[in-house]
N, C-alpha and C positions, 0 to 999 in steps of 0.2 A: 744044441746050438752053441756056437761059439761067438767070440767078438766080431769074427770077419763074416759070419753067416748073415745075408740080407734077408730081411722079412719085409712084407708089405702090410704092415700093421699101424693103424693110427692110434695114437695115445695123446692124452693130455697131461702135463706135468705142471704142478705148482710147487712153489719152494717159498717157505716163510716160517716166521716164528710162531711157537704155539704160546699159549697162556701159562704154560709151566716152564718157559723159558729155554725149550728145545727148538731145533731147526728141523722142520719137517719137509720132506720131500715126498709128495703125493703125486702117484701115477694111477691114472684111470683109463683103461682100455678094454673095450668090449664087454662092459659091465663088471668088470673086475677092478677093485680098488687096492691099491697098495700104499699104505702110509708107512714111512720109514722115518723115525725120530732119531736124531743125533744131538749130543751136547755140543756146544759151541766150538769147543776145541776139535771135536771130530769133524764138524762141518767145514772148519778152516783147512783141515787135512784134505778132505774131499775136494774142496775148491782148488787146493795146490794140485791134486792129481789131474782135474779137469784142465787146468792151465797147462801142465806139463804135457797132457795128451794133445792139447791143440798146438802146441809148439811142434811136437812129433808129427802130427798130421800136416802141417805146413810144409815141414821139410819134406815129407813124402811127395806132396803135390808138386814141388819144385824139381823133382827129379825128372 
C-alpha cells in the first residue's frame, strides 16, 4: 500500500505532549493502537512536512 492507495478505514488520531516531554501521535484503528513518540525537534520537522504537503495538495487541486 502506498501513499496514493485509498482505503476505507476509520481511525482516531490524538496528538499531545507526554509527561516525559515528548510529543505523542496516537493512532487507534480496528482495535490496534499505535503510539509514536517524538522529541520536540522531530515534532517540529513533522509539522513542517505536513504544512509542505498541504501546500502541494492545494496546488494539485487548483490544476
